[in-house]
C-alpha positions in Angstrom: 89.8 107.9 76.7 88.7 109.3 80.1 90.4 111.6 82.5 90.2 111.5 86.3 92.0 114.5 88.0 93.0 113.8 91.5 95.8 114.1 94.0 97.6 111.1 95.6 95.0 108.9 97.5 96.0 107.0 100.7 94.8 103.4 100.6 92.2 102.5 103.3 90.4 99.5 104.4 93.2 97.1 103.6 93.8 94.1 105.8 96.9 94.0 107.9 99.8 92.5 106.1 98.0 92.3 102.7 100.4 94.8 101.0 99.8 97.2 98.3 101.5 98.4 95.1 102.1 102.1 95.5 104.1 104.8 93.6 105.6 108.2 93.8 107.9 110.3 91.6 109.6 113.7 91.3 110.7 114.0 94.9 113.2 116.7 94.1 114.8 116.4 97.5 117.1 119.4 97.0 114.1 121.3 98.3 114.1 121.0 102.0 110.4 120.8 102.2 110.5 117.8 99.9 113.4 116.2 101.8 111.2 116.5 104.9 108.3 114.8 103.2 110.6 111.9 102.1 111.9 111.6 105.8 108.2 111.1 106.8 107.3 108.5 104.1 106.3 105.2 105.6 104.7 102.0 104.3 101.3 101.2 105.5 102.0 97.5 105.5 105.1 95.4 105.9 104.4 94.0 102.4 104.0 97.3 100.5 106.1 97.7 97.3 107.0 101.3 96.3 107.6 102.2 92.6 109.7 105.3 92.3 109.4 106.8 88.8 112.4 109.1 88.8 113.7 112.6 89.6 114.6 111.7 93.3 117.3 114.4 93.1 120.3 115.7 91.1 123.2 115.0 93.3 124.3 111.3 93.5 124.5 111.3 97.3 121.0 112.7 97.6 119.6 110.0 95.5 121.4 107.4 97.4 120.2 108.7 100.7 116.6 108.8 99.6 116.4 105.5 98.0 118.3 103.8 100.9 115.7 105.4 103.5 112.8 104.1 101.3 114.3 100.7 100.9 114.5 100.3 104.7 110.7 101.1 105.0 109.2 99.3 102.1 109.3 95.5 101.3 110.6 96.3 97.9 111.6 99.6 96.1 111.7 99.7 92.2 113.4 102.7 90.7 113.2 104.1 87.1 115.6 107.1 86.5 114.4 110.6 85.7 116.1 113.2 83.8 117.4 115.0 86.9 119.3 112.0 88.2 121.1 112.0 84.9 122.2 115.6 85.1 125.8 116.4 85.9 125.5 119.6 88.0 128.7 121.3 88.9 128.1 121.2 92.6 127.9 117.4 92.5 131.3 115.7 93.6 130.4 112.9 91.2 131.0 114.4 87.8 130.3 111.3 85.7 128.2 111.9 82.6 125.7 110.0 80.5 125.9 106.2 80.5 128.6 106.2 83.2 126.5 108.3 85.5 123.6 106.0 85.0 125.5 102.8 85.5 127.0 104.4 88.7 123.5 105.0 90.0 122.5 101.4 89.2 125.4 100.1 91.1 124.3 102.2 94.1 120.8 101.0 93.9 121.9 97.3 93.7 124.0 97.9 96.9 120.8 99.2 98.5 118.5 96.4 97.4 116.7 98.6 95.1 115.5 97.2 91.6 116.5 99.0 88.6 115.9 98.8 84.8 119.1 96.7 84.4 117.8 94.0 86.9 115.4 91.0 86.4 111.9 92.2 86.5 110.4 91.3 89.9 106.9 89.8 90.1 104.2 91.3 92.3 102.1 88.4 93.9 99.8 90.5 95.9 96.4 92.0 95.0 95.8 91.8 91.3 98.9 89.7 90.7 100.9 88.1 89.4 102.2 91.1 87.7 105.7 91.8 86.2 107.0 95.1 87.4 109.1 96.5 84.7 111.0 99.6 85.4 112.1 101.3 82.2 114.8 103.8 81.2 113.8 105.2 77.7 114.5 109.0 77.7 113.0 110.9 74.7 113.7 111.6 71.0 112.1 115.0 70.3 109.2 113.3 68.5 106.4 115.0 70.6 106.5 117.9 68.1 103.8 120.6 67.4 101.5 119.8 64.6 103.1 120.5 61.3 106.6 120.5 62.6 108.5 117.7 61.0 112.1 118.1 62.4 113.8 118.2 65.7 115.6 121.4 64.7 112.4 123.2 63.7 110.7 122.1 66.9 113.7 123.4 69.1 113.6 126.7 67.3 109.9 127.0 68.0 110.4 126.1 71.6 113.3 128.6 72.0 111.1 131.3 70.4 108.5 130.6 73.0 111.1 130.8 75.9 110.9 127.1 76.6 114.3 125.3 76.8 114.7 122.3 79.0 117.8 122.3 81.3 118.6 118.8 80.0 120.0 120.7 77.0 122.8 121.9 79.2 123.1 119.2 82.0 121.9 115.8 80.7 125.0 114.6 78.6 124.3 111.5 76.3 128.0 110.3 76.4 129.1 108.1 74.6 126.0 108.7 72.3 126.1 111.6 69.8 122.7 113.0 71.2 119.9 112.2 73.6 117.8 110.8 70.8 120.7 108.4 70.0 120.7 107.2 73.6 116.9 106.9 73.5 117.0 104.7 70.4 119.5 102.4 72.1 117.4 102.2 75.2 114.2 101.4 73.1 115.8 98.6 71.4 117.2 97.0 74.5 114.0 97.5 76.5 111.7 96.3 73.8 113.7 93.1 73.4 113.5 92.4 77.1 109.8 93.1 77.2 109.1 91.0 74.1 110.9 88.0 75.8 108.3 87.9 78.6 105.8 85.0 78.6 102.9 85.8 76.3 100.3 85.7 79.2 102.4 87.9 81.6 100.6 91.1 82.6 102.8 94.0 83.4 103.1 97.2 85.3 105.3 99.5 83.2 107.2 102.2 85.2 108.9 105.0 83.3 109.7 108.6 84.2 108.4 110.0 81.0 104.9 109.2 79.8 104.7 106.4 77.3 102.0 108.1 75.3 101.7 111.7 74.2 98.2 112.4 75.6 99.3 113.5 79.1 101.3 116.4 77.6 98.2 117.9 75.9 97.5 119.8 79.2 100.9 121.3 79.7 100.9 125.0 80.3 103.7 125.4 77.8 103.0 122.7 75.0 106.4 123.2 73.6 107.9 121.4 76.6 106.5 118.1 75.3 109.6 117.8 73.2 111.4 116.7 76.3 108.6 114.4 77.5 108.8 111.0 75.7 108.8 109.3 72.3 106.2 108.3 69.8 107.9 104.8 69.5 106.2 103.7 72.8 102.7 104.7 71.9 101.4 101.1 71.7 103.6 99.5 74.4 100.7 99.4 76.9 98.9 97.1 74.5 101.9 95.1 73.1 103.1 94.4 76.6 99.8 93.6 78.3 100.0 96.5 80.8 97.6 96.3 83.8 98.9 99.9 84.6 101.5 102.4 83.5 103.3 104.6 86.1 105.0 107.8 85.1 106.0 111.3 86.5 107.9 114.2 84.9 104.9 116.4 84.2 104.2 117.4 87.9 100.5 116.9 87.0 99.2 114.1 89.4 96.2 112.4 87.8 94.9 109.1 86.1 94.2 108.8 82.5 92.6 105.7 81.1 93.7 104.7 77.6 92.6 101.5 75.9 91.3 100.5 79.3 94.7 100.9 80.9 95.2 103.2 83.8 98.0 105.6 83.4 99.0 107.1 86.8 101.1 110.3 87.1 102.3 110.1 90.6 104.7 113.1 91.0 105.1 115.1 94.2 106.7 118.1 92.3 108.1 121.3 93.5 106.8 122.9 96.8 105.2 125.7 94.8 103.2 123.2 92.9 102.1 120.8 95.8 101.1 123.7 98.0 98.3 124.5 95.6 96.8 121.1 95.8 94.1 120.2 98.2 95.5 116.8 99.2 98.4 116.5 101.6 101.7 116.1 99.8 103.8 113.0 99.6 101.3 110.2 100.0 102.2 107.4 97.5 99.5 106.5 95.0 97.9 103.1 95.2 98.1 101.8 91.7 94.9 101.1 89.9 94.8 97.9 87.7 93.0 97.3 84.4 90.5 94.4 84.8 92.3 92.5 82.1 95.2 93.0 79.7 94.5 94.5 76.3 95.1 92.3 73.3 98.7 92.4 71.9 97.3 92.8 68.3 95.2 95.8 69.2 97.6 98.3 67.5 
């Protein structure tokens, strides 16, 4: 496994009209500085596709505004929800919770022409294609635990002792499921079935808010936060489902990791206090790197 640290890179040298597959996440437009960045986002070609890997905002109207704006500027926008879109903050006039909130956002996206995890997967026919673009909604199940910790309860106790408790515990309601891990299991089963039904030679780009493998969480300043960052159940999905690339956000650590030959692209903008520290201009979508060939499905 190799690591390549970088900020978002602007594509260059592309022929006019050729199009590119680009991605961004964690726009967090309740910050005015981030909202202005979104207002300035433009495609570099009429054929560019934009993959948005979650955390556009917390208020439904904000999410609709941003995705609608981007849908007007890119040939196709593909959205996978983050945890912030699923929050039910008191100041949001839309007080839907859990599955109902998610379905409401799906309906809004469909009205805007934005592809969601509930829609047929579109096929990218540009450079590197054909590629099945699969937006995923999977959540997490508290299995990214510290070494030696064998239960969710013990892991949460350790995190609380370290002063680390994700806001999801208060604002991300799993209704009608008993817990977020139960919702995660349901989403895993549904999504795995859809991906397994793809043609056996179809290469994919998997787009999920949370990392599909645990490796990216190893550099977290507070390692206890990994509990809210994914599930061990997807550790082999990049191999099983022939990923040419995996796109994710959530960690606010933009970089590329190569695992089993597959680029894993963390494409977040993040909070102003984070992007101000970077040397690259904020808000430039990342052009997605692609593996030279799909990894074998039996390499597990």
